C-alpha positions in Angstrom: 71.8 109.6 97.6 75.6 109.5 97.2 76.0 109.9 100.9 73.7 107.0 101.6 75.7 104.8 99.2 79.0 105.9 100.7 77.6 105.1 104.2 76.4 101.7 102.9 79.8 100.9 101.5 81.5 102.1 104.7 79.2 99.9 106.8 79.7 96.9 104.5 83.5 97.4 104.8 83.2 97.6 108.6 81.1 94.5 108.7 83.6 92.5 106.6 86.5 93.7 108.8 84.5 92.9 111.9 83.6 89.5 110.7 87.3 88.6 110.4 88.0 89.8 113.9 85.0 88.1 115.4 85.9 84.8 113.7 89.4 85.0 115.3 87.9 85.8 118.8 84.8 83.5 118.7 86.0 80.7 116.4 84.3 79.2 113.3 80.9 79.1 114.9 80.8 82.9 115.3 77.3 84.3 115.4 75.9 87.2 113.5 75.2 88.8 116.8 78.9 88.7 117.6 79.8 90.2 114.3 77.3 93.0 114.7 78.7 93.7 118.2 82.2 93.8 116.8 81.1 96.2 114.1 79.1 98.3 116.7 76.0 98.0 114.6 72.6 96.4 115.3 72.0 92.9 114.0 69.3 94.5 111.8 71.9 96.6 110.1 74.1 93.6 109.5 71.1 91.7 108.0 70.5 94.5 105.6 73.9 93.8 104.1 74.1 90.0 104.6 70.9 88.0 105.0 72.7 84.9 106.3 75.9 83.9 108.1 76.9 82.0 105.0 76.4 85.0 102.8 78.6 87.0 105.1 81.4 84.4 105.2 81.4 84.1 101.4 81.6 87.9 101.2 84.7 87.8 103.6 86.3 85.3 101.2 85.4 87.3 98.1 86.8 90.5 99.8 90.1 88.7 100.4 90.2 87.5 96.8 89.5 91.0 95.6 92.3 92.4 97.8 94.8 89.8 96.5 93.8 90.6 92.9 94.3 94.3 93.5 97.7 93.6 95.1 98.7 91.5 92.1 97.7 94.3 89.8 99.8 96.8 91.8 102.8 94.5 91.4 102.2 93.9 87.7 105.0 96.0 86.1 103.8 97.6 82.9 107.4 97.9 81.7 108.2 94.3 82.3 107.9 92.5 78.9 109.9 89.4 79.9 108.4 86.0 80.4 107.1 85.4 83.9 105.7 88.9 84.6 102.5 87.5 86.0 104.4 85.0 88.2 106.5 87.9 89.5 103.4 89.9 90.3 101.8 87.0 92.1 105.0 86.3 94.1 105.3 89.9 95.1 101.6 90.1 96.0 101.9 87.0 98.2 104.8 88.5 100.1 103.4 92.0 100.2 103.1 93.2 103.8 99.5 94.4 103.0 98.5 90.8 102.5 100.0 89.4 105.7 98.4 89.5 109.0 94.9 89.5 107.7 92.2 87.3 109.2 92.5 84.7 106.4 95.7 83.5 108.0 93.9 82.2 111.1 92.7 78.7 111.5 89.3 79.8 112.8 88.6 81.8 109.7 89.7 79.0 107.4 87.6 76.5 109.4 84.5 78.6 109.1 85.1 79.2 105.4 85.7 75.6 104.6 82.4 74.7 106.3 80.5 77.4 104.2 78.6 76.1 101.2 80.0 77.6 98.0 83.4 78.6 99.5 85.4 75.7 97.9 83.9 76.5 94.5 84.8 80.2 94.9 88.3 79.3 96.1 88.9 76.8 93.3 87.7 79.2 90.6 90.1 81.9 91.9 93.0 79.4 92.1 92.3 78.3 88.6 92.2 81.9 87.3 95.5 82.7 89.1 97.1 79.6 87.6 95.9 80.6 84.1 97.3 84.1 84.7 100.7 82.7 85.7 100.8 80.2 82.8 99.9 82.9 80.3 103.2 84.7 79.8 105.9 82.3 78.7 107.3 80.4 81.6 107.6 76.6 81.4 104.6 75.0 83.0 106.8 73.2 85.5 108.1 76.5 86.8 104.6 77.9 87.1 103.4 74.8 89.0 106.4 74.9 91.4 105.9 78.6 92.1 102.1 78.2 92.6 102.5 75.3 94.9 105.3 77.0 96.9 103.1 80.0 97.4 100.2 77.8 98.5 102.6 75.9 100.9 104.0 79.1 102.3 100.5 80.4 103.1 99.6 77.1 104.7 102.8 77.1 106.7 102.0 80.5 108.1 98.5 79.4 108.9 99.6 76.4 110.9 102.8 77.9 112.4 100.8 80.9 113.6 103.9 83.1 113.3 105.5 84.5 110.2 109.3 84.3 110.0 110.0 87.4 108.0 113.6 86.5 107.2 112.5 83.1 105.9 109.8 84.6 103.9 112.1 87.2 102.3 114.5 84.4 101.3 111.7 82.3 99.8 110.4 85.4 97.9 113.8 85.9 96.3 114.2 82.2 95.5 110.8 82.1 93.8 111.5 85.3 91.9 114.8 83.8 90.7 112.8 80.9 89.2 111.3 83.4 86.8 114.7 84.4 85.4 114.8 81.5 83.0 111.6 80.6 81.1 112.8 77.1 80.2 112.2 73.8 81.9 113.5 73.2 85.4 115.1 69.9 84.4 115.8 68.2 81.1 113.8 65.1 80.6 
């Protein structure tokens, strides 16, 4: 039984990875047949895991969110007791090489996800949770908002530019991290 579960988990993983690749190659209208071919499985096997194209696409988005959450957790320093530790973890996760180059940075994938019922609710819920995490540890809300919007903007820039400028990204990462050095307001009002 454990071997069957392990094989099912491995097949699911292969299907999610293949869906990302197939979306890039075939565009937002990618078929389940194309995903199955990319995964080198029958369409029947794919349908055992995902009954519909929408279910598969939501699983692709959920998988990315889970990967990002795991990356944030890896960057959450247990010895860091200073204000801004969640922001620092989110910043480092956003610039982690493990998070770059995935299928979510391609316009075809984003177009398919945006057209999938339920995706926006899923994305908004995650964004709200990430915002709450970053607001939870003592930085002024203006700092958190600026950091969160800069991370969103950087992701969109990479999506539209199609090429990541590693030197620019490293500079931006350091700049955003420096915003967590002082927990106070950015400007006096």
